[in-house]
mmJSON file of the N, C-alpha and C atoms, coordinates in Angstrom:
{"data_MODEL":{"atom_site":{
"group_PDB":["ATOM","ATOM","ATOM","ATOM","ATOM","ATOM","ATOM","ATOM","ATOM","ATOM","ATOM","ATOM","ATOM","ATOM","ATOM","ATOM","ATOM","ATOM","ATOM","ATOM","ATOM","ATOM","ATOM","ATOM","ATOM","ATOM","ATOM","ATOM","ATOM","ATOM","ATOM","ATOM","ATOM","ATOM","ATOM","ATOM","ATOM","ATOM","ATOM","ATOM","ATOM","ATOM","ATOM","ATOM","ATOM","ATOM","ATOM","ATOM","ATOM","ATOM","ATOM","ATOM","ATOM","ATOM","ATOM","ATOM","ATOM","ATOM","ATOM","ATOM","ATOM","ATOM","ATOM","ATOM","ATOM","ATOM","ATOM","ATOM","ATOM","ATOM","ATOM","ATOM","ATOM","ATOM","ATOM","ATOM","ATOM","ATOM","ATOM","ATOM","ATOM","ATOM","ATOM","ATOM","ATOM","ATOM","ATOM","ATOM","ATOM","ATOM","ATOM","ATOM","ATOM","ATOM","ATOM","ATOM","ATOM","ATOM","ATOM","ATOM","ATOM","ATOM","ATOM","ATOM","ATOM","ATOM","ATOM","ATOM","ATOM","ATOM","ATOM","ATOM","ATOM","ATOM","ATOM","ATOM","ATOM","ATOM","ATOM","ATOM","ATOM","ATOM","ATOM","ATOM","ATOM","ATOM","ATOM","ATOM","ATOM","ATOM","ATOM","ATOM","ATOM","ATOM","ATOM","ATOM","ATOM","ATOM","ATOM","ATOM","ATOM","ATOM","ATOM","ATOM","ATOM","ATOM","ATOM","ATOM","ATOM","ATOM","ATOM","ATOM","ATOM","ATOM","ATOM","ATOM","ATOM","ATOM","ATOM","ATOM","ATOM","ATOM","ATOM","ATOM","ATOM"],
"id":[1,2,3,4,5,6,7,8,9,10,11,12,13,14,15,16,17,18,19,20,21,22,23,24,25,26,27,28,29,30,31,32,33,34,35,36,37,38,39,40,41,42,43,44,45,46,47,48,49,50,51,52,53,54,55,56,57,58,59,60,61,62,63,64,65,66,67,68,69,70,71,72,73,74,75,76,77,78,79,80,81,82,83,84,85,86,87,88,89,90,91,92,93,94,95,96,97,98,99,100,101,102,103,104,105,106,107,108,109,110,111,112,113,114,115,116,117,118,119,120,121,122,123,124,125,126,127,128,129,130,131,132,133,134,135,136,137,138,139,140,141,142,143,144,145,146,147,148,149,150,151,152,153,154,155,156,157,158,159,160,161,162,163,164,165],
"type_symbol":["N","C","C","N","C","C","N","C","C","N","C","C","N","C","C","N","C","C","N","C","C","N","C","C","N","C","C","N","C","C","N","C","C","N","C","C","N","C","C","N","C","C","N","C","C","N","C","C","N","C","C","N","C","C","N","C","C","N","C","C","N","C","C","N","C","C","N","C","C","N","C","C","N","C","C","N","C","C","N","C","C","N","C","C","N","C","C","N","C","C","N","C","C","N","C","C","N","C","C","N","C","C","N","C","C","N","C","C","N","C","C","N","C","C","N","C","C","N","C","C","N","C","C","N","C","C","N","C","C","N","C","C","N","C","C","N","C","C","N","C","C","N","C","C","N","C","C","N","C","C","N","C","C","N","C","C","N","C","C","N","C","C","N","C","C"],
"label_atom_id":["N","CA","C","N","CA","C","N","CA","C","N","CA","C","N","CA","C","N","CA","C","N","CA","C","N","CA","C","N","CA","C","N","CA","C","N","CA","C","N","CA","C","N","CA","C","N","CA","C","N","CA","C","N","CA","C","N","CA","C","N","CA","C","N","CA","C","N","CA","C","N","CA","C","N","CA","C","N","CA","C","N","CA","C","N","CA","C","N","CA","C","N","CA","C","N","CA","C","N","CA","C","N","CA","C","N","CA","C","N","CA","C","N","CA","C","N","CA","C","N","CA","C","N","CA","C","N","CA","C","N","CA","C","N","CA","C","N","CA","C","N","CA","C","N","CA","C","N","CA","C","N","CA","C","N","CA","C","N","CA","C","N","CA","C","N","CA","C","N","CA","C","N","CA","C","N","CA","C","N","CA","C","N","CA","C","N","CA","C","N","CA","C"],
"label_alt_id":[null,null,null,null,null,null,null,null,null,null,null,null,null,null,null,null,null,null,null,null,null,null,null,null,null,null,null,null,null,null,null,null,null,null,null,null,null,null,null,null,null,null,null,null,null,null,null,null,null,null,null,null,null,null,null,null,null,null,null,null,null,null,null,null,null,null,null,null,null,null,null,null,null,null,null,null,null,null,null,null,null,null,null,null,null,null,null,null,null,null,null,null,null,null,null,null,null,null,null,null,null,null,null,null,null,null,null,null,null,null,null,null,null,null,null,null,null,null,null,null,null,null,null,null,null,null,null,null,null,null,null,null,null,null,null,null,null,null,null,null,null,null,null,null,null,null,null,null,null,null,null,null,null,null,null,null,null,null,null,null,null,null,null,null,null],
"label_comp_id":["MET","MET","MET","ASP","ASP","ASP","ALA","ALA","ALA","ASN","ASN","ASN","TRP","TRP","TRP","ALA","ALA","ALA","ARG","ARG","ARG","SER","SER","SER","LEU","LEU","LEU","PHE","PHE","PHE","THR","THR","THR","VAL","VAL","VAL","TRP","TRP","TRP","VAL","VAL","VAL","PHE","PHE","PHE","ILE","ILE","ILE","SER","SER","SER","PHE","PHE","PHE","ILE","ILE","ILE","LEU","LEU","LEU","VAL","VAL","VAL","LEU","LEU","LEU","TYR","TYR","TYR","ILE","ILE","ILE","VAL","VAL","VAL","PHE","PHE","PHE","ASN","ASN","ASN","ARG","ARG","ARG","ARG","ARG","ARG","ASN","ASN","ASN","LYS","LYS","LYS","LYS","LYS","LYS","ASN","ASN","ASN","TYR","TYR","TYR","ASP","ASP","ASP","ASP","ASP","ASP","ALA","ALA","ALA","ALA","ALA","ALA","ASN","ASN","ASN","SER","SER","SER","ILE","ILE","ILE","PHE","PHE","PHE","ASP","ASP","ASP","ASN","ASN","ASN","ASP","ASP","ASP","ASP","ASP","ASP","LYS","LYS","LYS","GLU","GLU","GLU","SER","SER","SER","SER","SER","SER","GLU","GLU","GLU","LYS","LYS","LYS","ASP","ASP","ASP","GLY","GLY","GLY","ARG","ARG","ARG"],
"label_asym_id":["A","A","A","A","A","A","A","A","A","A","A","A","A","A","A","A","A","A","A","A","A","A","A","A","A","A","A","A","A","A","A","A","A","A","A","A","A","A","A","A","A","A","A","A","A","A","A","A","A","A","A","A","A","A","A","A","A","A","A","A","A","A","A","A","A","A","A","A","A","A","A","A","A","A","A","A","A","A","A","A","A","A","A","A","A","A","A","A","A","A","A","A","A","A","A","A","A","A","A","A","A","A","A","A","A","A","A","A","A","A","A","A","A","A","A","A","A","A","A","A","A","A","A","A","A","A","A","A","A","A","A","A","A","A","A","A","A","A","A","A","A","A","A","A","A","A","A","A","A","A","A","A","A","A","A","A","A","A","A","A","A","A","A","A","A"],
"label_entity_id":["1","1","1","1","1","1","1","1","1","1","1","1","1","1","1","1","1","1","1","1","1","1","1","1","1","1","1","1","1","1","1","1","1","1","1","1","1","1","1","1","1","1","1","1","1","1","1","1","1","1","1","1","1","1","1","1","1","1","1","1","1","1","1","1","1","1","1","1","1","1","1","1","1","1","1","1","1","1","1","1","1","1","1","1","1","1","1","1","1","1","1","1","1","1","1","1","1","1","1","1","1","1","1","1","1","1","1","1","1","1","1","1","1","1","1","1","1","1","1","1","1","1","1","1","1","1","1","1","1","1","1","1","1","1","1","1","1","1","1","1","1","1","1","1","1","1","1","1","1","1","1","1","1","1","1","1","1","1","1","1","1","1","1","1","1"],
"label_seq_id":[1,1,1,2,2,2,3,3,3,4,4,4,5,5,5,6,6,6,7,7,7,8,8,8,9,9,9,10,10,10,11,11,11,12,12,12,13,13,13,14,14,14,15,15,15,16,16,16,17,17,17,18,18,18,19,19,19,20,20,20,21,21,21,22,22,22,23,23,23,24,24,24,25,25,25,26,26,26,27,27,27,28,28,28,29,29,29,30,30,30,31,31,31,32,32,32,33,33,33,34,34,34,35,35,35,36,36,36,37,37,37,38,38,38,39,39,39,40,40,40,41,41,41,42,42,42,43,43,43,44,44,44,45,45,45,46,46,46,47,47,47,48,48,48,49,49,49,50,50,50,51,51,51,52,52,52,53,53,53,54,54,54,55,55,55],
"pdbx_PDB_ins_code":[null,null,null,null,null,null,null,null,null,null,null,null,null,null,null,null,null,null,null,null,null,null,null,null,null,null,null,null,null,null,null,null,null,null,null,null,null,null,null,null,null,null,null,null,null,null,null,null,null,null,null,null,null,null,null,null,null,null,null,null,null,null,null,null,null,null,null,null,null,null,null,null,null,null,null,null,null,null,null,null,null,null,null,null,null,null,null,null,null,null,null,null,null,null,null,null,null,null,null,null,null,null,null,null,null,null,null,null,null,null,null,null,null,null,null,null,null,null,null,null,null,null,null,null,null,null,null,null,null,null,null,null,null,null,null,null,null,null,null,null,null,null,null,null,null,null,null,null,null,null,null,null,null,null,null,null,null,null,null,null,null,null,null,null,null],
"Cartn_x":[0.848,0.0,0.901,0.798,1.647,0.925,1.594,1.063,-0.166,-0.22,-1.379,-2.646,-2.549,-3.701,-4.212,-3.307,-3.696,-4.328,-3.785,-4.361,-5.764,-5.962,-7.289,-8.298,-7.895,-8.79,-9.106,-8.113,-8.342,-9.308,-9.168,-10.06,-11.491,-11.67,-13.013,-13.588,-12.782,-13.238,-13.668,-12.901,-13.254,-14.535,-14.7,-15.909,-17.144,-17.04,-18.165,-18.478,-17.461,-17.683,-18.374,-17.989,-18.599,-20.076,-20.397,-21.784,-22.586,-21.99,-22.665,-22.953,-22.012,-22.226,-23.34,-23.349,-24.424,-25.781,-25.844,-27.099,-27.581,-26.676,-27.045,-27.509,-26.809,-27.14,-28.475,-28.721,-29.925,-31.092,-30.971,-32.057,-33.186,-34.412,-35.556,-35.769,-35.374,-35.574,-34.743,-33.634,-32.762,-33.103,-34.096,-34.432,-34.793,-35.579,-35.985,-34.772,-33.838,-32.632,-31.83,-31.68,-30.914,-31.672,-32.978,-33.765,-33.672,-33.732,-33.593,-32.216,-31.192,-29.84,-29.675,-30.274,-30.159,-30.906,-32.018,-32.82,-32.439,-31.52,-31.164,-30.528,-29.874,-29.247,-30.296,-31.467,-32.529,-33.411,-33.335,-34.105,-33.384,-33.945,-33.286,-34.203,-33.744,-34.488,-33.957,-34.874,-34.464,-33.733,-34.145,-33.522,-32.063,-31.771,-30.397,-29.534,-30.043,-29.237,-28.965,-29.924,-29.704,-28.701,-28.672,-27.701,-26.295,-26.157,-24.842,-24.316,-25.212,-24.799,-24.552,-24.992,-24.831,-25.856,-26.965,-28.017,-29.121],
"Cartn_y":[-1.167,0.0,1.24,2.003,3.18,4.43,5.548,6.79,7.267,7.028,7.466,6.744,5.483,4.713,5.288,5.631,6.213,7.589,8.381,9.694,9.556,8.576,8.349,7.952,7.07,6.67,7.848,8.658,9.828,10.796,11.002,11.893,11.377,10.094,9.502,9.635,9.417,9.533,10.966,11.955,13.355,13.71,13.229,13.505,12.912,11.686,11.049,11.794,12.233,13.008,14.325,14.974,16.229,16.023,14.977,14.679,14.39,13.695,13.409,14.693,15.6,16.878,17.665,17.69,18.376,17.769,16.452,15.776,16.161,16.186,16.514,17.965,18.866,20.284,20.581,19.999,20.325,19.382,18.523,17.63,18.45,18.179,18.96,18.832,17.727,17.548,18.54,19.025,19.939,21.4,21.69,23.076,23.894,23.329,24.062,24.402,23.489,23.765,24.911,24.923,25.989,27.32,27.276,28.498,29.068,28.199,28.649,29.261,28.642,29.171,30.511,30.632,31.88,33.012,32.712,33.749,33.988,33.204,33.341,34.693,35.281,36.584,37.675,37.467,38.462,38.273,37.111,36.858,37.516,38.599,39.358,39.423,38.869,38.971,40.172,41.019,42.212,41.86,40.759,40.353,39.993,39.227,38.825,40.015,40.934,42.079,43.012,43.162,44.055,43.442,42.117,41.474,41.607,41.554,41.674,43.107,44.082,45.479,45.914,45.13,45.477,46.464,46.561,47.51,46.799],
"Cartn_z":[0.0,0.0,0.0,-1.032,-1.144,-0.632,-0.715,-0.162,-0.926,-2.221,-3.006,-2.577,-2.23,-1.763,-0.438,0.46,1.745,1.543,0.629,0.339,-0.237,-1.085,-1.668,-0.594,0.298,1.387,2.304,2.587,3.422,2.75,1.449,0.712,0.749,0.559,0.615,2.018,3.035,4.416,4.726,4.287,4.526,3.786,2.568,1.801,2.483,2.954,3.644,4.94,5.654,6.878,6.569,5.484,5.082,4.744,4.018,3.673,4.939,5.891,7.158,7.927,7.965,8.652,7.974,6.659,5.941,6.253,6.313,6.636,8.032,8.988,10.36,10.456,9.786,9.875,9.202,8.047,7.298,7.566,8.549,8.918,9.541,9.152,9.626,11.127,11.715,13.158,13.968,13.423,14.152,13.92,13.103,12.761,13.995,14.893,16.094,16.957,17.096,17.891,17.299,15.986,15.337,15.401,15.268,15.385,16.802,17.805,19.192,19.437,18.888,19.058,18.345,17.171,16.414,17.097,17.742,18.385,19.845,20.374,21.784,22.081,21.107,21.344,21.501,20.922,21.009,22.236,22.873,24.09,25.259,25.74,26.785,27.997,29.081,30.335,31.098,31.557,32.286,33.579,34.197,35.453,35.233,34.195,33.931,33.572,32.742,32.323,33.489,34.413,35.558,36.525,36.649,37.533,36.966,35.658,35.038,35.143,35.065,35.143,36.591,37.548,38.933,39.439,38.774,39.167,39.899],
"occupancy":[1.0,1.0,1.0,1.0,1.0,1.0,1.0,1.0,1.0,1.0,1.0,1.0,1.0,1.0,1.0,1.0,1.0,1.0,1.0,1.0,1.0,1.0,1.0,1.0,1.0,1.0,1.0,1.0,1.0,1.0,1.0,1.0,1.0,1.0,1.0,1.0,1.0,1.0,1.0,1.0,1.0,1.0,1.0,1.0,1.0,1.0,1.0,1.0,1.0,1.0,1.0,1.0,1.0,1.0,1.0,1.0,1.0,1.0,1.0,1.0,1.0,1.0,1.0,1.0,1.0,1.0,1.0,1.0,1.0,1.0,1.0,1.0,1.0,1.0,1.0,1.0,1.0,1.0,1.0,1.0,1.0,1.0,1.0,1.0,1.0,1.0,1.0,1.0,1.0,1.0,1.0,1.0,1.0,1.0,1.0,1.0,1.0,1.0,1.0,1.0,1.0,1.0,1.0,1.0,1.0,1.0,1.0,1.0,1.0,1.0,1.0,1.0,1.0,1.0,1.0,1.0,1.0,1.0,1.0,1.0,1.0,1.0,1.0,1.0,1.0,1.0,1.0,1.0,1.0,1.0,1.0,1.0,1.0,1.0,1.0,1.0,1.0,1.0,1.0,1.0,1.0,1.0,1.0,1.0,1.0,1.0,1.0,1.0,1.0,1.0,1.0,1.0,1.0,1.0,1.0,1.0,1.0,1.0,1.0,1.0,1.0,1.0,1.0,1.0,1.0],
"B_iso_or_equiv":[0.0,0.0,0.0,0.0,0.0,0.0,0.0,0.0,0.0,0.0,0.0,0.0,0.0,0.0,0.0,0.0,0.0,0.0,0.0,0.0,0.0,0.0,0.0,0.0,0.0,0.0,0.0,0.0,0.0,0.0,0.0,0.0,0.0,0.0,0.0,0.0,0.0,0.0,0.0,0.0,0.0,0.0,0.0,0.0,0.0,0.0,0.0,0.0,0.0,0.0,0.0,0.0,0.0,0.0,0.0,0.0,0.0,0.0,0.0,0.0,0.0,0.0,0.0,0.0,0.0,0.0,0.0,0.0,0.0,0.0,0.0,0.0,0.0,0.0,0.0,0.0,0.0,0.0,0.0,0.0,0.0,0.0,0.0,0.0,0.0,0.0,0.0,0.0,0.0,0.0,0.0,0.0,0.0,0.0,0.0,0.0,0.0,0.0,0.0,0.0,0.0,0.0,0.0,0.0,0.0,0.0,0.0,0.0,0.0,0.0,0.0,0.0,0.0,0.0,0.0,0.0,0.0,0.0,0.0,0.0,0.0,0.0,0.0,0.0,0.0,0.0,0.0,0.0,0.0,0.0,0.0,0.0,0.0,0.0,0.0,0.0,0.0,0.0,0.0,0.0,0.0,0.0,0.0,0.0,0.0,0.0,0.0,0.0,0.0,0.0,0.0,0.0,0.0,0.0,0.0,0.0,0.0,0.0,0.0,0.0,0.0,0.0,0.0,0.0,0.0],
"pdbx_formal_charge":[null,null,null,null,null,null,null,null,null,null,null,null,null,null,null,null,null,null,null,null,null,null,null,null,null,null,null,null,null,null,null,null,null,null,null,null,null,null,null,null,null,null,null,null,null,null,null,null,null,null,null,null,null,null,null,null,null,null,null,null,null,null,null,null,null,null,null,null,null,null,null,null,null,null,null,null,null,null,null,null,null,null,null,null,null,null,null,null,null,null,null,null,null,null,null,null,null,null,null,null,null,null,null,null,null,null,null,null,null,null,null,null,null,null,null,null,null,null,null,null,null,null,null,null,null,null,null,null,null,null,null,null,null,null,null,null,null,null,null,null,null,null,null,null,null,null,null,null,null,null,null,null,null,null,null,null,null,null,null,null,null,null,null,null,null],
"auth_seq_id":[1,1,1,2,2,2,3,3,3,4,4,4,5,5,5,6,6,6,7,7,7,8,8,8,9,9,9,10,10,10,11,11,11,12,12,12,13,13,13,14,14,14,15,15,15,16,16,16,17,17,17,18,18,18,19,19,19,20,20,20,21,21,21,22,22,22,23,23,23,24,24,24,25,25,25,26,26,26,27,27,27,28,28,28,29,29,29,30,30,30,31,31,31,32,32,32,33,33,33,34,34,34,35,35,35,36,36,36,37,37,37,38,38,38,39,39,39,40,40,40,41,41,41,42,42,42,43,43,43,44,44,44,45,45,45,46,46,46,47,47,47,48,48,48,49,49,49,50,50,50,51,51,51,52,52,52,53,53,53,54,54,54,55,55,55],
"auth_comp_id":["MET","MET","MET","ASP","ASP","ASP","ALA","ALA","ALA","ASN","ASN","ASN","TRP","TRP","TRP","ALA","ALA","ALA","ARG","ARG","ARG","SER","SER","SER","LEU","LEU","LEU","PHE","PHE","PHE","THR","THR","THR","VAL","VAL","VAL","TRP","TRP","TRP","VAL","VAL","VAL","PHE","PHE","PHE","ILE","ILE","ILE","SER","SER","SER","PHE","PHE","PHE","ILE","ILE","ILE","LEU","LEU","LEU","VAL","VAL","VAL","LEU","LEU","LEU","TYR","TYR","TYR","ILE","ILE","ILE","VAL","VAL","VAL","PHE","PHE","PHE","ASN","ASN","ASN","ARG","ARG","ARG","ARG","ARG","ARG","ASN","ASN","ASN","LYS","LYS","LYS","LYS","LYS","LYS","ASN","ASN","ASN","TYR","TYR","TYR","ASP","ASP","ASP","ASP","ASP","ASP","ALA","ALA","ALA","ALA","ALA","ALA","ASN","ASN","ASN","SER","SER","SER","ILE","ILE","ILE","PHE","PHE","PHE","ASP","ASP","ASP","ASN","ASN","ASN","ASP","ASP","ASP","ASP","ASP","ASP","LYS","LYS","LYS","GLU","GLU","GLU","SER","SER","SER","SER","SER","SER","GLU","GLU","GLU","LYS","LYS","LYS","ASP","ASP","ASP","GLY","GLY","GLY","ARG","ARG","ARG"],
"auth_asym_id":["A","A","A","A","A","A","A","A","A","A","A","A","A","A","A","A","A","A","A","A","A","A","A","A","A","A","A","A","A","A","A","A","A","A","A","A","A","A","A","A","A","A","A","A","A","A","A","A","A","A","A","A","A","A","A","A","A","A","A","A","A","A","A","A","A","A","A","A","A","A","A","A","A","A","A","A","A","A","A","A","A","A","A","A","A","A","A","A","A","A","A","A","A","A","A","A","A","A","A","A","A","A","A","A","A","A","A","A","A","A","A","A","A","A","A","A","A","A","A","A","A","A","A","A","A","A","A","A","A","A","A","A","A","A","A","A","A","A","A","A","A","A","A","A","A","A","A","A","A","A","A","A","A","A","A","A","A","A","A","A","A","A","A","A","A"],
"auth_atom_id":["N","CA","C","N","CA","C","N","CA","C","N","CA","C","N","CA","C","N","CA","C","N","CA","C","N","CA","C","N","CA","C","N","CA","C","N","CA","C","N","CA","C","N","CA","C","N","CA","C","N","CA","C","N","CA","C","N","CA","C","N","CA","C","N","CA","C","N","CA","C","N","CA","C","N","CA","C","N","CA","C","N","CA","C","N","CA","C","N","CA","C","N","CA","C","N","CA","C","N","CA","C","N","CA","C","N","CA","C","N","CA","C","N","CA","C","N","CA","C","N","CA","C","N","CA","C","N","CA","C","N","CA","C","N","CA","C","N","CA","C","N","CA","C","N","CA","C","N","CA","C","N","CA","C","N","CA","C","N","CA","C","N","CA","C","N","CA","C","N","CA","C","N","CA","C","N","CA","C","N","CA","C","N","CA","C","N","CA","C","N","CA","C"],
"pdbx_PDB_model_num":[1,1,1,1,1,1,1,1,1,1,1,1,1,1,1,1,1,1,1,1,1,1,1,1,1,1,1,1,1,1,1,1,1,1,1,1,1,1,1,1,1,1,1,1,1,1,1,1,1,1,1,1,1,1,1,1,1,1,1,1,1,1,1,1,1,1,1,1,1,1,1,1,1,1,1,1,1,1,1,1,1,1,1,1,1,1,1,1,1,1,1,1,1,1,1,1,1,1,1,1,1,1,1,1,1,1,1,1,1,1,1,1,1,1,1,1,1,1,1,1,1,1,1,1,1,1,1,1,1,1,1,1,1,1,1,1,1,1,1,1,1,1,1,1,1,1,1,1,1,1,1,1,1,1,1,1,1,1,1,1,1,1,1,1,1]
}}}
């Protein structure tokens, strides 16, 4: 087994991993989690912000 064979296997492994990540990210079941994470910056509780400011 030479270096080119190992490089080919590594390339295939990275490609399959990339496809798996895309599947996980774009899966409809995870949409709510990503929406919650995206909107978490806009969810502001007055109690938490006043405790951080020391007021």
